[in-house]
C-alpha positions in Angstrom: -16.6 0.2 -26.9 -13.3 2.0 -26.8 -10.9 2.5 -29.7 -7.8 0.2 -29.7 -4.6 1.6 -28.3 -2.1 2.8 -30.9 1.6 2.7 -30.1 3.9 5.6 -30.6 6.7 5.0 -33.2 10.0 4.6 -31.3 11.6 7.6 -33.2 8.5 9.8 -32.3 8.6 8.6 -28.7 12.3 9.4 -28.3 11.5 12.9 -29.6 8.8 13.3 -27.1 6.0 13.4 -29.6 2.3 12.9 -28.5 0.4 9.9 -29.7 -2.4 10.4 -32.3 -5.7 11.9 -30.8 -7.3 8.6 -32.0 -5.2 6.6 -29.6 -7.7 6.3 -26.7 -7.2 4.5 -23.5 -9.6 1.6 -22.4 -11.9 2.9 -19.8 -15.3 2.4 -18.4 -17.4 2.5 -15.2 -16.4 0.6 -12.1 -17.6 -2.9 -11.9 -18.6 -4.0 -8.3 -19.8 -7.6 -7.6 -20.8 -9.0 -4.3 -18.8 -12.4 -4.2 -19.9 -13.5 -0.7 -21.9 -12.2 2.2 -23.7 -13.4 5.4 -27.2 -14.9 5.0 -29.0 -12.5 7.4 -26.5 -9.5 8.1 -29.0 -7.2 9.9 -30.8 -9.7 11.9 -27.5 -11.4 12.9 -26.3 -8.1 14.2 -29.5 -7.6 16.2 -29.2 -11.2 17.5 -25.6 -10.6 18.6 -26.7 -7.4 20.5 -29.5 -9.4 22.3 -27.1 -12.2 23.3 -25.2 -9.6 25.3 -28.1 -9.4 27.7 -29.6 -12.9 27.4 -28.8 -16.1 29.4 -28.4 -18.0 26.1 -27.3 -17.6 22.6 -29.9 -15.8 20.4 -30.3 -16.8 16.7 -31.2 -14.4 13.8 -34.4 -16.2 13.2 -35.7 -15.1 16.6 -35.5 -11.4 15.8 -38.8 -9.4 15.7 -39.7 -6.2 13.9 -39.8 -4.3 17.2 -36.3 -5.4 18.1 -35.0 -4.4 14.6 -36.4 -0.9 15.3 -35.4 -0.4 18.9 -32.2 -2.4 19.2 -31.1 -1.5 15.7 -31.5 2.3 16.3 -30.2 2.0 19.8 -27.0 0.4 18.9 -26.4 2.3 15.6 -27.1 5.9 16.9 -25.7 5.1 20.3 -22.4 4.3 18.8 -22.3 0.6 19.8 -21.2 -0.5 16.5 -19.5 -3.8 17.2 -22.7 -5.6 16.5 -22.6 -4.5 12.9 -19.0 -5.7 12.5 -19.9 -9.4 12.5 -21.4 -9.3 9.0 -18.8 -9.2 6.3 -19.1 -8.5 2.5 -16.6 -9.8 0.0 -16.6 -7.6 -3.2 -15.0 -8.0 -6.5 -13.8 -4.6 -7.8 -12.8 -3.9 -11.3 -12.2 -0.6 -13.3 -11.1 1.3 -10.2 -8.0 3.5 -10.1 -4.8 2.8 -8.1 -5.0 6.4 -6.9 -8.5 5.7 -5.4 -7.2 2.6 -3.7 -4.2 4.4 -2.2 -6.1 7.5 -1.2 -9.3 5.8 0.2 -9.7 2.0 0.2 -6.4 1.2 1.7 -6.1 4.4 3.9 -7.4 2.7 7.0 -6.6 -0.6 8.7 -10.0 -2.4 8.6 -10.1 -4.4 5.4 -8.5 -7.3 3.6 -7.6 -7.0 -0.1 -5.9 -9.2 -2.7 -5.0 -6.8 -5.5 -3.6 -7.3 -9.0 0.1 -6.8 -8.9 1.8 -4.3 -11.2 5.1 -5.7 -10.0 4.5 -9.1 -11.5 1.7 -8.7 -14.1 2.6 -7.0 -17.4 0.4 -4.1 -18.1 -0.2 -4.7 -21.8 -3.3 -2.5 -22.2 -3.6 1.2 -21.5 -6.6 1.0 -19.3 -7.4 3.7 -16.8 -9.9 6.0 -15.0 -11.0 8.8 -17.3 -13.3 11.4 -15.7 -16.8 12.0 -17.2 -17.1 15.0 -19.4 -18.4 18.1 -17.8 -18.3 21.9 -17.9 -14.7 21.8 -16.7 -13.6 18.6 -18.4 -14.7 18.8 -22.0 -13.4 17.3 -25.3 -10.2 19.3 -25.3 -9.3 18.4 -21.7 -10.2 14.7 -22.3 -7.9 14.7 -25.4 -5.0 16.0 -23.3 -5.7 13.5 -20.5 -5.9 10.5 -22.8 -2.8 11.4 -24.7 -0.9 11.6 -21.5 -2.1 8.3 -20.4 -1.3 6.7 -23.8 2.1 8.2 -23.7 2.9 7.0 -20.3 2.0 3.4 -21.4 4.3 3.7 -24.3 7.1 4.8 -22.0 6.4 1.8 -19.8 6.8 -0.5 -22.9 10.1 1.3 -23.8 11.4 1.2 -20.3 10.6 -2.5 -19.8 12.5 -3.3 -23.0 15.5 -1.3 -22.1 15.7 -2.5 -18.5 15.3 -6.3 -19.1 18.9 -6.8 -20.4 20.3 -4.9 -17.4 18.3 -7.0 -15.1 19.2 -10.2 -16.8 22.9 -9.4 -16.6 22.8 -8.7 -12.9 20.7 -11.8 -12.1 22.9 -14.0 -14.3 25.9 -12.8 -12.3 24.2 -13.5 -9.0 23.0 -16.9 -10.0 26.2 -17.7 -12.1 24.2 -19.1 -15.0 25.9 -20.9 -17.8 25.7 -19.9 -21.5 23.1 -22.7 -22.1 20.0 -20.7 -22.4 17.9 -23.8 -22.1 19.1 -24.8 -18.6 16.4 -24.5 -15.9 18.5 -21.9 -14.0 18.9 -19.7 -17.2 15.2 -19.9 -17.8 14.4 -18.9 -14.3 16.8 -15.9 -14.6 15.1 -14.9 -17.8 11.6 -15.0 -16.1 12.9 -13.0 -13.2 14.6 -10.4 -15.4 11.3 -9.8 -17.1 9.6 -9.4 -13.8 12.2 -7.0 -12.5 12.0 -4.9 -15.7 8.2 -4.5 -15.5 8.5 -4.0 -11.7 10.6 -0.9 -12.3 9.0 0.2 -15.5 5.6 0.5 -13.7 6.9 3.7 -12.1 6.0 5.7 -15.1 2.4 4.5 -15.3 -0.1 7.0 -14.2 -2.0 6.6 -10.9 -5.1 6.6 -12.9 -4.3 3.0 -14.1 -7.1 0.6 -13.4 -6.7 -2.3 -11.0 -8.7 -5.4 -10.0 -9.1 -6.7 -6.5 -11.0 -8.8 -4.0 -11.9 -6.5 -1.1 -13.5 -7.8 2.1 -14.8 -5.4 4.8 -17.2 -5.6 7.7 -20.7 -4.1 7.7 -19.8 -1.2 10.0 -16.8 -0.3 7.8 -19.0 -0.2 4.7 -21.2 2.3 6.6 -18.1 4.3 7.4 -16.8 4.3 3.9 -20.1 5.6 2.6 -20.2 8.3 5.3 -16.6 9.3 4.6 -16.5 8.8 0.8 -15.6 12.5 0.2 -12.6 12.4 2.6 -9.8 11.6 0.1 -8.1 12.9 -3.1 -10.7 11.1 -5.3 -14.1 11.9 -4.0 -16.0 11.6 -7.3 -14.7 8.1 -8.0 -14.9 7.1 -4.3 -18.6 8.1 -4.0 -19.4 6.2 -7.2 -17.7 3.0 -6.2 -18.9 3.0 -2.6 -22.4 3.7 -3.7 -22.2 0.5 -5.9 -20.8 -1.5 -3.0 -23.7 -0.2 -0.8 -26.2 -1.2 -3.5 -24.7 -4.7 -3.9 -24.9 -5.2 -0.1 -28.5 -3.8 0.0 -29.5 -6.3 -2.6 -28.3 -9.0 -0.3 -30.1 -7.5 2.8 -32.1 -4.2 2.2 -32.4 -3.6 6.0 -28.7 -3.2 6.5 -28.7 0.3 5.1 -32.3 1.4 4.7 -33.0 1.6 8.4 -30.5 4.3 9.0 -30.1 7.8 7.5 -26.4 7.6 6.8 -25.4 10.2 4.1 -21.9 11.2 3.0 -20.4 14.0 4.8 -19.9 17.0 2.6 -18.4 19.9 4.6 -15.2 18.3 5.6 -12.5 20.3 7.4 -9.8 19.2 5.1 -11.8 20.6 2.1 -11.8 24.1 3.6 -8.1 24.3 3.1 -6.8 25.9 -0.2 -4.2 24.3 -2.3 -0.9 25.8 -1.7 2.7 25.8 -3.1 3.7 22.1 -2.5 7.3 22.8 -3.3 7.8 24.8 0.0 6.4 21.9 2.1 8.5 19.4 0.0 11.8 21.3 0.5 11.2 21.6 4.3 10.3 17.9 4.6 13.3 16.7 2.5 15.7 19.0 4.5 14.4 17.2 7.7 15.2 13.8 6.1 18.8 14.9 5.5 19.3 12.6 2.5 17.6 9.5 4.1 14.5 7.7 2.8 13.3 7.4 6.4 14.4 9.3 9.5 13.7 8.3 13.1 12.0 11.5 14.6 10.6 10.2 17.9 10.6 7.1 20.1 9.9 5.8 23.6 12.6 7.2 25.8 13.3 4.1 27.8 12.2 1.6 25.1 14.5 -1.3 26.2 13.6 -0.9 29.8 9.8 -0.7 29.1 9.8 -3.8 27.1 11.9 -5.7 29.7 9.6 -4.6 32.5 6.5 -5.7 30.4 8.1 -9.0 29.7 8.6 -9.6 33.5 5.0 -8.6 34.1 3.7 -11.3 31.8 5.8 -14.1 33.4 5.5 -12.9 37.0 9.3 -12.3 37.4 11.2 -9.9 39.5 14.0 -7.7 38.2 16.5 -9.6 40.2 15.3 -12.9 38.8 15.4 -11.5 35.2 17.4 -8.4 34.6 16.7 -6.2 31.6 19.3 -7.8 29.4 18.1 -11.3 30.1 14.5 -10.3 29.5 15.3 -8.8 26.1 17.5 -11.8 25.1 14.6 -14.2 26.1 12.2 -12.2 24.1 14.1 -11.1 21.0 16.7 -13.8 20.5 15.3 -16.2 17.8 17.4 -19.1 19.3 15.5 -18.7 22.6 12.2 -17.4 21.4 10.7 -19.7 18.7 7.9 -17.1 17.9 10.5 -15.0 16.2 11.0 -17.7 13.6 7.3 -18.3 12.9 6.3 -17.4 9.4 2.6 -17.1 10.6 2.6 -13.7 12.3 1.6 -14.7 15.8 3.0 -11.8 17.8 -0.4 -10.4 18.9 -1.4 -13.9 20.1 1.7 -14.7 22.1 1.4 -13.3 25.6 5.2 -12.5 26.0 5.4 -10.9 22.5 2.9 -8.4 23.5 5.5 -6.9 25.8 6.9 -5.3 22.6 3.8 -3.1 22.3 5.2 -0.8 24.9 8.0 0.7 22.8 7.0 3.0 20.1 8.9 4.6 17.1 8.0 7.4 14.7 9.6 8.0 11.2 9.4 10.7 8.6 9.6 9.0 5.2 9.6 9.8 1.5 8.8 7.1 -1.0 6.9 6.9 -4.3 3.2 6.5 -4.6 3.6 2.9 -5.9 5.9 1.9 -3.0 3.6 3.6 -0.5 0.7 1.6 -1.9 2.6 -1.5 -0.7 3.8 0.1 2.5 0.3 1.1 3.6 -0.6 -2.6 3.6 1.3 -2.9 6.9 -1.9 -1.8 8.6 -0.5 -2.0 12.1 2.2 0.7 11.4 -0.3 3.6 10.5 0.8 6.8 8.7 -0.4 10.3 8.2 -0.4 10.5 4.5 -0.8 13.7 2.4 -3.8 15.0 0.5 -2.1 15.5 -2.8 -4.7 18.0 -3.7 -3.4 20.3 -1.1 0.3 19.7 -1.6 0.6 19.5 -5.4 3.9 20.7 -7.0 4.3 22.4 -10.4 7.7 20.9 -10.9 8.2 17.2 -11.3 8.6 15.5 -7.9 9.5 11.9 -8.1 11.5 8.9 -6.9 13.9 7.1 -9.3 14.6 3.4 -8.9 18.1 2.0 -8.7 17.9 0.0 -11.9 16.9 3.2 -13.8 19.6 5.3 -12.2 22.3 2.9 -13.4 21.2 2.7 -17.0 21.7 6.1 -18.9 19.3 5.1 -21.8 16.6 4.1 -19.2 17.2 7.2 -17.2 16.6 9.4 -20.2 13.3 7.7 -21.0 12.3 7.9 -17.3 13.0 11.6 -16.9 11.3 12.4 -20.1 8.2 10.4 -18.8 8.3 12.4 -15.7 8.4 15.7 -17.5 5.5 14.7 -19.8 3.3 13.6 -16.8 3.7 17.0 -15.1 3.4 19.0 -18.2 0.0 17.3 -18.9 -1.1 17.7 -15.4 -0.3 21.4 -15.4 -1.8 22.0 -18.7 -5.2 20.6 -17.4 -4.8 22.8 -14.3 -4.2 25.9 -16.5 -7.4 25.1 -18.4 -9.4 25.1 -15.1 -9.7 21.4 -14.5 -10.1 20.7 -10.8 -6.9 19.3 -9.2 -8.8 16.2 -8.2 -9.0 15.2 -11.8 -5.6 16.6 -13.0 -3.7 14.6 -10.4 -4.8 11.3 -11.8 -2.1 11.9 -14.5 0.7 11.8 -11.9 3.1 8.8 -12.4 3.5 6.0 -9.8 6.9 7.5 -9.2 5.2 10.6 -7.6 7.0 11.3 -4.1 4.8 10.8 -1.1 5.9 12.3 2.2 4.4 10.8 5.3 4.8 10.3 9.1 4.6 6.7 10.2 4.5 5.2 13.6 4.3 1.8 15.3 5.0 -0.3 18.3 8.2 -2.5 18.2 5.9 -5.5 17.9 4.5 -4.5 14.6 7.6 -2.8 13.3 9.5 -6.0 14.0 7.2 -7.9 11.8 7.6 -5.2 9.1 11.3 -5.1 9.3 11.6 -8.9 9.2 9.6 -9.1 6.0 11.0 -6.0 4.3 14.7 -6.4 4.9 14.5 -9.5 2.7 16.2 -8.9 -0.8 12.8 -9.8 -2.4 11.0 -6.8 -0.7 10.1 -3.8 -2.8 13.2 -1.6 -3.3 12.2 1.5 -1.6 10.5 -0.2 1.4 13.7 -2.3 1.7 15.9 0.8 1.9 13.6 2.6 4.3 13.5 -0.4 6.6 17.3 -0.7 6.5 17.7 2.9 7.4 15.1 2.6 10.2 16.7 -0.5 11.6 20.2 1.3 11.7 18.8 4.3 13.6 17.0 2.0 16.1 20.2 0.0 16.4 22.1 3.2 17.2 19.7 4.4 19.7 18.9 1.0 21.3 21.6 -1.5 20.5 20.1 -4.0 23.0 17.1 -4.1 20.7 18.5 -3.7 17.2 20.9 -6.5 17.2 18.1 -9.0 17.1 16.4 -7.7 14.0 16.8 -8.8 10.4 15.1 -10.8 7.6 13.9 -14.3 8.0 17.1 -15.9 6.8 19.2 -14.0 9.4 16.8 -15.1 12.2 16.8 -18.7 11.1 20.4 -19.2 10.2 22.0 -21.9 12.3 18.7 -22.6 14.1 15.9 -23.6 11.7 15.7 -25.1 8.2 15.1 -24.0 5.6 17.2 -20.9 6.2 15.3 -19.0 3.5 11.5 -19.1 3.7 11.0 -17.8 0.2 11.4 -21.3 -1.4 11.8 -21.2 -5.2 11.8 -17.3 -4.8 15.2 -17.4 -3.1 17.1 -14.2 -4.1 20.3 -16.3 -4.7 22.4 -14.3 -2.1 23.4 -15.7 1.3 22.2 -12.5 3.1 22.6 -14.0 6.5 26.4 -14.3 6.1 26.9 -10.4 6.2 23.7 -8.7 7.2 23.2 -5.7 7.3 26.4 -4.8 5.5 25.7 -6.9 2.3 24.7 -4.8 -0.6 21.6 -5.4 -2.7 22.2 -5.1 -6.4 18.7 -5.3 -7.9 
């Protein structure tokens, strides 16, 4: 049982005072439940392997012990792992940190998650990952750690309160609400203002904050997660959580893991690197960006021609029958290609849309930890993300949202929250706490510098979704910048890209696919020049 959270009085908070040592955060071990799984995961995998070389379909009830030994070992150790991909495990995960999710669970494309949203769920309780006490993390270090988390939560509350009137004023102007606070439109604006306020206030919360999720992976991915659980910024937490996932899966079918000697890798090449001065890397990377959030650093030289050629190959057309301009118009113009207006992302399943796989683009990008946690959910535009334990900075290094920048009182609270987070993190490092543990105190606002690539097919989907005014602010800004640079380099491609309302205007109804979440602005009338205000 943990002690209740105690608020910092406003006067003390403004002065930067620490909360009482008795103000502990809610914490506890990870909770892992197996919500759903296959009836016979291991035997089903062996039956699938047997089916490959049988004139008929083999069922799991036909598998013998000899086949479990010979086929199981032969496929697993021979690297023929697709047979273990058929079985899936659906986990419920609670009391896991957002830092662990970003650094490990979502750092690969082979999963499906539905995660509690900090954008739309008010974080009323200070609940976070707290390391177990040890020789390097004793009572003194824990006190610093918990004070920092409790203080960050108080800044969150303050910031949300300060930002809500600002958000309300902007949204009221956009929606032209009347003075009647009881009108349906006024009530909607009030609800949206609260959501916008907590969406931005979450930037000051620590990456140690707990999250809850439904997480589904295949059997082979679970094997890989166990093998690679040290390969991230949160190895202690990762090993503990994945061990629980393996235990729950083993309760459903002991054979799925017990037949193979799969132990976590320990001597990882990344861990041989020593932490260095992250400021030097940050300065070089930011200079490369030149003031942009995302800069185009590489692309297929003949992207338009390559896509047009692939389009003709799909339909069996000659260049004289379908010149490049005609091919691109047939493929990208939403008036001619109904696939472009589909809300169900069918690009990979549409033969002619797969022609877009042959143009690739690479971007250098700088966004916050919390924005990148959303950005990495676009699993088909993979990125090389940093190990923060190797690129830590002594000085505060963060991103500031637009709503905060435009509110002097909010900005003062925000900047103080950033200073407090880094001061606490540095204090732990000075006391010999491993960087892995100290970095949990970094705020969601922590700047993440990454390299991201993708084919035009998958970037097209991302840009369609993320140039909508409802998209997360930083990802929206990055997408606009990426689109502008692609439009400059390849105008024949860029002129067909925009949010759903731009693609559908004058062609399909409804124009906006967001329904009751319509942003209130007719973006399609002046995209991409129209300015987003919130």
